[in-house]
C-alpha positions as CSV (number, residue, x, y, z in Angstrom):
1,M,-7.0,-16.2,-3.1
2,L,-6.1,-17.3,0.4
3,R,-2.4,-16.8,-0.3
4,T,-3.1,-13.3,-1.6
5,L,-5.2,-12.4,1.4
6,T,-2.5,-13.8,3.8
7,V,0.2,-11.8,2.1
8,G,-1.9,-8.6,2.4
9,C,-2.6,-9.2,6.0
10,L,1.1,-9.9,6.7
11,L,2.1,-6.6,5.0
12,L,-0.4,-4.6,7.0
13,G,0.6,-6.4,10.2
14,M,4.3,-5.5,9.7
15,L,3.3,-1.9,9.3
16,A,1.4,-1.9,12.6
17,V,4.0,-3.7,14.7
18,A,7.3,-1.9,14.1
19,P,7.9,1.6,15.2
20,A,8.0,4.0,12.2
21,D,11.6,5.0,12.7
22,A,12.8,1.4,13.1
23,R,11.6,0.0,9.9
24,A,12.4,0.4,6.2
25,P,9.4,1.0,3.9
26,I,7.9,-2.1,2.5
27,E,8.0,-2.2,-1.2
28,V,5.2,-3.9,-3.2
29,V,4.1,-4.2,-6.8
30,V,0.6,-3.1,-7.8
31,K,-1.3,-6.2,-9.1
32,E,-4.7,-4.6,-9.7
33,A,-5.4,-2.8,-13.0
34,Y,-4.9,0.4,-10.9
35,I,-5.2,1.8,-7.4
36,D,-6.5,5.2,-6.5
37,L,-4.3,7.3,-4.2
38,H,-6.4,9.7,-2.1
39,T,-5.1,13.0,-0.5
40,G,-6.1,11.7,2.9
41,P,-7.1,8.5,4.8
42,G,-10.7,8.2,3.7
43,R,-13.1,8.0,0.7
44,G,-14.1,11.6,1.4
45,F,-10.7,12.9,0.4
46,P,-10.3,13.5,-3.4
47,I,-8.3,11.1,-5.5
48,A,-4.9,12.6,-6.2
49,I,-3.6,10.1,-8.8
50,S,-4.2,6.6,-10.0
51,V,-1.3,4.1,-10.1
52,E,-1.3,1.4,-12.7
53,R,-0.5,-2.3,-12.6
54,G,3.2,-3.1,-12.3
55,V,4.2,0.1,-10.5
56,T,6.3,-0.3,-7.4
57,I,5.1,1.5,-4.3
58,E,6.3,1.8,-0.7
59,L,3.9,1.3,2.2
60,L,4.8,4.0,4.7
61,R,2.2,3.9,7.5
62,Q,-1.3,2.8,8.4
63,R,-4.2,4.8,9.8
64,T,-7.2,2.6,10.4
65,D,-7.9,0.8,7.2
66,W,-5.9,3.2,5.1
67,I,-2.2,3.0,4.1
68,E,-0.1,5.9,3.1
69,V,2.1,5.0,0.1
70,R,4.8,6.6,-2.0
71,T,5.6,5.9,-5.7
72,A,9.1,5.7,-7.1
73,R,8.4,9.3,-8.5
74,G,7.8,10.5,-4.9
75,Q,4.0,10.9,-5.3
76,R,2.3,10.2,-2.0
77,G,-1.3,9.3,-1.2
78,W,-3.6,7.1,0.8
79,V,-5.1,3.8,-0.4
80,H,-7.7,1.6,1.3
81,R,-6.2,-1.7,2.4
82,S,-8.7,-3.6,0.2
83,Q,-6.9,-2.3,-2.9
84,L,-3.7,-3.8,-1.6
85,E,-4.9,-7.4,-1.1
86,N,-3.4,-8.5,-4.4
87,T,0.0,-6.9,-3.9
88,R,3.2,-8.8,-3.3
89,R,6.4,-7.8,-1.6
90,L,9.3,-7.5,-3.9
91,T,11.1,-10.2,-2.0
92,D,8.3,-12.7,-2.6
93,S,8.5,-14.6,-5.8
């Protein structure tokens, strides 16, 4: 649990530190049963799609506690950081 939380915090910290044009998107694999991608950064925005476990997503940018992500199919949406706490970077084993 602590390792998972640490990995999640590190991922979000990396998004916040580097300028958008100077960093490559961070790729992670969804570990939850699914995550909901909203059309905007907040629960008041409708859910555009749900992404299932095992799907690779790119973390693009952060706005408050919301992360904009993109799937391999090019679908974009916003997910609350709490849903990413169990994700792992592809380079982590």
